[in-house]
C-alpha positions in Angstrom: 56.4 129.4 109.2 57.9 127.9 112.4 56.1 127.3 115.6 57.4 129.7 118.2 58.1 128.0 121.5 57.4 130.1 124.6 59.8 130.5 127.5 59.6 132.5 130.6 61.9 135.5 131.1 64.0 133.5 133.6 64.2 130.5 131.2 65.3 132.8 128.4 68.1 134.2 130.5 69.3 130.7 131.3 69.0 129.4 127.7 71.1 132.2 126.4 74.0 130.8 128.3 73.9 127.5 126.6 72.3 127.9 123.2 73.2 130.2 120.3 69.6 131.4 119.9 66.3 130.8 121.7 63.8 131.6 118.9 64.9 129.6 115.8 64.6 125.9 114.9 68.3 125.6 114.2 70.8 126.3 116.9 74.1 125.2 118.4 75.0 124.2 122.0 77.6 126.2 123.9 79.3 126.2 127.3 78.4 122.6 128.0 80.7 119.7 128.9 80.8 117.0 126.1 79.3 114.4 128.4 76.2 116.6 129.1 75.8 117.3 125.3 76.0 113.6 124.5 73.5 112.6 127.2 71.2 115.5 126.1 71.1 114.3 122.5 70.6 110.7 123.5 67.6 111.7 125.6 66.4 113.9 122.7 65.7 111.0 120.3 63.0 109.6 122.6 61.4 112.7 123.8 58.7 114.8 122.1 60.2 117.9 123.7 62.4 120.4 121.9 66.1 120.3 122.9 65.9 123.6 124.8 62.8 122.5 126.8 64.4 119.1 127.5 67.4 120.9 128.8 65.4 123.1 131.1 63.3 120.3 132.4 65.8 117.5 132.8 69.4 118.8 132.6 69.4 122.3 134.2 69.6 121.3 137.8 73.0 119.7 137.5 74.5 122.6 135.7 73.0 125.3 138.0 74.0 123.3 141.1 77.5 123.1 139.9 77.6 126.9 139.4 76.0 127.7 142.7 78.7 125.7 144.5 81.2 128.2 143.2 83.0 125.7 141.1 85.3 127.7 138.8 85.2 127.0 135.1 88.4 127.0 133.1 88.1 129.0 129.9 90.9 128.7 127.3 92.2 131.6 125.4 91.4 130.4 121.9 92.9 133.4 120.0 96.2 131.6 119.5 94.5 128.5 118.2 92.4 130.5 115.8 95.5 132.2 114.4 97.3 128.9 114.0 94.3 127.4 112.3 94.0 130.3 109.9 97.7 130.1 109.0 97.7 126.3 108.4 94.3 126.2 106.7 94.6 129.4 104.5 98.3 129.5 103.8 99.2 125.9 103.5 95.8 124.5 102.3 95.9 121.6 104.8 92.2 120.6 104.9 92.8 117.9 107.5 92.9 120.5 110.3 89.2 121.1 109.5 88.6 117.6 111.0 90.0 118.7 114.4 87.1 120.8 115.6 83.5 120.1 115.6 80.1 121.2 117.0 76.8 119.9 118.2 73.9 121.4 116.3 70.2 120.8 116.5 67.9 121.0 113.5 64.3 121.1 114.5 61.0 121.1 112.6 62.8 119.5 109.7 60.7 117.4 107.2 61.6 113.8 106.7 62.9 114.8 103.3 65.3 117.3 104.9 66.5 114.8 107.5 67.6 112.3 104.9 69.6 115.1 103.1 71.2 116.1 106.4 72.2 112.5 107.1 73.6 112.0 103.6 77.2 112.7 104.7 79.1 109.6 106.0 81.4 111.6 108.3 78.9 112.7 111.0 77.0 111.5 113.9 73.2 111.8 113.8 70.4 111.1 116.2 66.9 111.5 114.9 63.6 111.7 116.8 62.1 108.3 116.6 58.6 107.6 115.1 58.6 104.4 117.2 58.5 106.3 120.5 56.8 109.6 119.7 53.1 110.2 119.1 52.5 112.7 116.3 48.9 113.3 117.3 49.6 116.6 119.0 49.7 120.0 117.2 52.5 122.6 117.1 50.5 125.7 117.4 47.5 125.5 115.1 48.6 122.6 112.9 50.0 119.1 113.2 53.7 118.4 112.9 54.3 118.8 109.2 56.3 121.1 106.9 54.6 123.5 104.4 56.9 123.7 101.4 58.1 127.3 100.9 57.4 126.8 97.2 53.6 126.8 97.7 53.3 129.5 100.4 50.7 132.1 99.5 49.7 130.2 96.4 46.2 128.9 95.6 47.4 125.4 96.4 48.5 126.1 99.9 45.0 125.7 101.4 44.4 122.4 99.6 47.8 121.2 100.9 47.0 122.2 104.5 43.6 120.6 104.5 45.1 117.4 103.1 47.8 117.3 105.7 45.4 117.9 108.5 43.3 115.0 107.2 46.3 112.7 107.0 47.3 113.4 110.6 43.7 112.9 111.8 43.8 109.4 110.2 47.1 108.8 112.0 45.6 109.9 115.3 42.5 107.7 114.8 44.8 104.8 113.9 46.7 105.1 117.2 43.4 105.3 119.1 42.4 101.9 117.6 45.7 100.2 117.6 46.6 100.6 121.3 43.5 98.8 122.6 43.9 96.3 119.8 47.4 95.3 120.9 46.4 95.4 124.6 43.7 92.9 123.9 45.9 90.8 121.7 48.8 90.8 124.2 47.4 91.1 127.8 49.7 92.4 130.5 51.4 89.7 132.6 51.7 90.1 136.3 55.5 90.1 136.0 55.5 93.1 133.6 55.8 96.5 135.1 53.5 99.2 133.7 56.5 100.9 132.1 57.7 97.8 130.2 54.2 96.9 129.0 52.9 100.4 128.1 56.1 101.3 126.3 56.0 98.1 124.3 52.3 98.5 123.3 53.1 102.1 122.4 56.0 101.2 120.2 54.0 98.5 118.5 51.1 100.9 117.7 53.6 103.6 116.5 55.3 101.0 114.2 52.0 100.4 112.4 50.5 103.8 112.5 53.5 105.6 111.0 52.8 104.1 107.6 50.2 106.8 107.1 52.4 109.7 108.1 53.5 111.9 105.1 57.1 112.7 104.3 56.4 116.3 105.3 56.2 115.1 109.0 58.7 117.1 111.0 61.4 115.6 113.1 64.1 116.9 115.4 67.7 115.9 114.5 70.8 116.2 116.6 74.1 116.3 114.7 77.8 116.2 115.8 80.3 116.6 113.0 83.7 118.1 112.2 84.1 121.5 110.6 85.1 119.8 107.3 81.9 117.7 107.3 79.7 120.8 107.9 81.5 122.7 105.2 80.8 120.0 102.6 77.2 119.5 103.9 76.4 123.2 103.6 78.0 123.7 100.2 75.8 120.9 98.8 72.6 122.0 100.6 73.0 125.6 99.4 72.2 124.6 95.8 69.6 121.9 96.5 66.3 122.3 94.5 64.2 122.5 97.7 64.0 125.8 99.4 63.6 124.1 102.8 67.0 122.6 102.4 68.6 125.8 101.2 67.1 127.7 104.1 68.3 125.2 106.6 71.8 125.4 105.1 71.9 129.2 105.7 70.6 128.8 109.3 73.3 126.2 109.9 76.0 128.4 108.5 74.9 131.3 110.7 74.7 129.3 113.9 77.9 127.3 113.3 79.9 130.5 112.7 79.0 131.4 116.2 80.8 128.4 117.6 83.4 127.3 115.0 83.7 130.3 112.7 87.2 129.5 111.4 86.2 126.2 109.9 83.5 127.7 107.7 85.3 130.7 106.1 85.5 129.2 102.6 81.8 128.3 102.2 80.7 131.6 100.6 84.1 132.7 99.1 83.7 133.2 95.4 86.6 131.1 94.2 86.3 128.4 96.9 82.9 127.4 98.3 80.7 129.1 95.8 82.6 127.6 92.9 82.3 124.2 94.6 78.6 124.6 95.1 78.3 125.6 91.4 80.1 122.4 90.5 77.5 120.3 92.4 74.6 122.2 90.9 75.8 121.8 87.3 76.4 118.1 87.6 73.0 117.6 89.2 71.3 119.4 86.3 73.3 117.5 83.7 72.3 114.2 85.1 68.6 115.2 85.3 68.7 116.2 81.7 70.2 112.9 80.6 67.9 110.9 82.8 64.9 112.5 81.1 65.7 110.5 78.0 66.1 107.1 79.7 63.3 104.7 78.8 64.1 101.3 80.4 61.8 98.3 80.0 61.4 95.1 81.9 59.3 93.9 84.9 60.6 94.1 88.4 60.2 90.8 90.2 62.1 91.1 93.5 61.7 93.8 96.1 65.2 92.9 97.3 67.8 91.8 94.8 71.5 91.1 94.9 72.7 92.6 91.6 76.5 92.5 91.9 79.0 90.7 94.1 82.6 89.4 94.2 82.8 85.9 92.6 86.0 84.9 94.4 84.9 86.4 97.7 85.9 83.6 100.1 89.3 83.2 98.6 90.0 86.9 98.7 88.8 87.1 102.3 91.1 84.3 103.3 94.0 86.1 101.6 93.2 89.5 103.2 92.8 87.9 106.6 96.3 86.4 106.4 97.9 89.5 104.9 98.8 91.4 108.1 100.3 88.2 109.6 102.8 87.6 106.8 105.5 89.5 104.8 104.1 88.5 101.4 102.1 90.5 98.9 98.4 89.7 98.7 98.9 88.4 95.1 101.5 85.9 96.3 99.2 84.8 99.1 96.4 84.3 96.7 98.6 82.2 94.4 99.4 80.0 97.5 95.8 79.7 98.6 94.6 78.6 95.1 96.5 75.3 95.7 94.3 74.7 98.8 91.0 72.9 98.8 87.7 74.5 99.8 87.7 73.0 103.3 91.1 74.6 104.0 90.0 78.0 102.8 86.9 77.8 105.0 89.0 76.8 108.0 91.1 80.0 107.5 88.0 82.2 107.4 86.4 80.5 110.4 89.5 80.9 112.5 89.8 84.5 111.4 86.2 85.3 112.6 86.6 83.2 115.7 84.0 82.4 118.3 81.7 85.4 118.4 79.7 85.6 121.7 77.5 88.4 120.5 76.9 90.6 117.4 79.2 93.3 118.7 82.2 91.0 118.2 83.0 92.2 114.7 85.3 90.3 112.3 88.5 91.9 111.2 89.1 94.2 108.2 89.8 91.3 105.9 86.0 91.1 105.5 86.1 94.5 103.9 87.9 92.9 100.9 84.7 91.9 99.2 81.4 93.6 98.4 77.7 93.2 97.7 75.4 95.5 95.9 71.6 95.3 96.4 68.7 97.0 94.6 65.9 97.4 97.0 62.3 98.5 97.0 60.7 98.9 100.5 58.4 101.2 102.4 59.9 104.7 103.0 59.7 104.1 106.8 62.1 101.1 106.5 64.4 103.1 104.2 64.7 105.8 106.8 66.1 103.3 109.3 68.4 101.5 106.9 69.8 104.7 105.4 71.4 105.6 108.7 74.1 103.0 108.2 76.7 105.2 106.5 79.6 102.8 106.2 78.3 101.8 102.8 77.3 103.4 99.5 73.6 104.1 99.6 71.7 106.1 97.0 68.0 106.6 96.5 65.4 107.9 94.1 62.8 110.6 94.7 59.7 109.6 96.5 56.5 109.0 94.5 53.3 107.1 95.2 53.6 104.8 92.1 55.7 102.0 93.5 53.1 100.6 95.8 51.6 100.9 99.3 50.8 98.0 101.5 48.1 98.2 104.2 49.2 96.2 107.3 47.0 93.3 108.5 46.5 95.1 111.8 44.9 98.0 110.0 42.4 95.7 108.3 41.7 93.9 111.6 40.9 97.2 113.4 38.5 98.3 110.6 40.8 101.2 109.5 41.2 100.0 105.9 38.8 102.6 104.6 40.6 105.4 106.3 44.0 104.2 105.0 42.6 104.0 101.5 41.4 107.5 101.9 44.9 108.5 103.0 46.3 107.1 99.8 43.9 109.1 97.8 44.7 112.3 99.6 48.4 111.6 99.1 47.9 110.9 95.4 45.9 114.1 94.9 48.5 116.2 96.7 51.4 114.6 94.8 49.7 115.4 91.5 49.0 119.0 92.7 52.6 119.6 93.9 54.2 118.0 90.8 53.7 121.3 89.0 56.3 122.7 91.4 58.8 120.0 90.6 59.4 116.4 91.5 61.3 117.3 94.7 58.4 119.4 96.1 56.0 116.7 95.1 57.6 114.3 97.7 56.1 116.1 100.7 52.7 114.3 100.7 54.1 110.8 99.9 53.4 108.5 102.9 55.8 106.5 105.0 54.0 103.4 103.8 54.7 104.1 100.2 57.6 102.3 98.6 60.9 103.9 97.6 63.7 102.4 95.4 67.3 102.6 96.6 70.6 100.8 96.2 73.0 99.7 98.9 76.6 98.6 98.3 78.5 97.4 101.3 81.5 95.1 102.2 81.0 91.9 104.1 82.2 93.4 107.4 79.5 96.1 107.1 77.0 93.4 106.2 77.7 91.7 109.5 76.8 94.8 111.4 73.8 95.8 109.3 72.1 92.4 109.0 72.7 91.3 112.5 71.6 94.6 114.0 68.5 95.1 111.9 67.2 91.5 112.3 67.1 91.6 116.1 63.7 90.7 117.5 63.0 94.3 118.6 63.5 95.6 115.1 60.6 96.8 112.9 59.0 93.9 110.9 59.4 95.5 107.5 63.1 96.3 107.7 63.8 92.9 109.4 62.3 91.2 106.3 64.5 93.3 104.0 67.7 92.3 105.9 66.6 88.7 106.1 66.3 88.6 102.3 69.7 90.3 101.9 71.3 87.6 104.1 69.6 84.8 102.2 70.8 86.3 98.8 74.4 86.4 100.1 74.2 82.7 101.0 72.2 81.4 98.1 72.6 83.7 95.1 76.2 84.7 95.6 77.0 81.3 97.1 79.0 82.7 99.9 77.8 80.1 102.4 80.7 80.4 104.8 80.5 84.2 105.1 76.7 84.0 105.5 76.9 81.3 108.1 79.4 83.3 110.1 76.8 86.0 110.4 75.3 83.8 113.1 73.4 86.5 114.9 71.2 87.2 111.9 67.7 86.3 113.2 65.3 84.8 110.7 62.5 84.2 113.2 59.3 86.2 113.3 57.9 87.7 116.5 54.4 88.9 117.6 55.2 91.5 120.2 58.8 92.1 119.2 60.0 94.7 121.7 58.6 93.1 124.9 61.6 90.8 125.7 64.0 93.7 124.9 62.1 96.0 127.2 62.1 93.4 130.0 65.9 92.9 129.7 66.5 96.7 129.7 64.4 97.1 132.9 66.1 94.2 134.6 69.5 95.9 133.9 68.2 99.2 135.1 67.0 97.7 138.4 70.3 96.0 139.0 72.2 99.3 139.0 
């Protein structure tokens, strides 16, 4: 089922020192300094290589040189720590100790359905292979980079699915071939631009457009760092997921993590602990599915981005919360005092609290967490993938389906690819209908990145500063920039929180043609100055 990467005998010997296995798509890193692991994962997100190949090609020299210089490594005796952990965790039930140890793990050849499930947990760090920098036009073995759902293996429908997937990736490949010269002609290279800056910008622009025809079955590589507690909860949920791909990944994760942090995962398959917890998740999931089958709501959706709930007294509450740590009064008493002030005085408190921000990384204080906004959003799946990564909020989403709409970018029409993209939609629709007999979860695999998905986002004002300012920068993808621009406008106009919205002064409402070019130029300039 998985493409088997080939390594020489010498490479296999080396890899065994640093990876928990060399023949599975899920593995953990061992015997590496934290700084090397961090750099390796950072490089991973912008490379088409597997983590092990990337390590051999780009990181091995440093490690091997260090060892050849006879630098002695210090190995700690961990037996005492394990005994202490077992005593505190098992005898006293103090779950907080499960947050004190963590591990890096790589999950490769994971569908874009699986990656969203892996990234569901808030308490974890994730770095996913980017569709903006990687071409998906090369095959892994004898097929393109997509997952075959285990549910259809060896069934009469498998061949139909395979043929459809191959056709979709051929359309993607053809789209890249047309879009790159299209953008090169539209935005000619300037003499001041290096080949690296120009080519990477054109490449990203082409990928941004072409990814709309990729299916959700497209595989990705995902690097994760999390605590033992986070992995425990993640695996317990995944073990009872309706999709076999998710359940299989959970078992592989459990096997590999027990090689590096075994003490933290002892409860996962204990009858009265982890198994009972998983059963709780499974029963609740089934109960809600049964109830939802009887829901028949009516009404027409008008807005793709709508603010559906917010705090009416937001600015007054932010002012009180911002003053709270500087006084000795209760917040209720501060609120009573502030109610006697006029609007201008309240605004002055908030503006002073936020201060003069020189860039978007200058975040306001926690007083901005006092109020919230809830949005109901319908956007393309590709944009959702980017926005879903912001875990300091409550985000929930519906299953993928092709019925909410699909927009063909103007660049596709201008490159005479509209017929191909219409054919891609028909292939997706056919496969969705075919796989629906295996359940709505399995039917998601052929849905395209350009298809729309519905999801809700609830976040406080402080998180809104971060999300909206980051995702509207000029190098951001056009589609999610539009979503965040609309969110900002709704905070200001529908909620009426003009002061809070105006203080998000790095939200960019401009439109750009070749969005990443200035960013790439700036990055290269900094690189050359080092």
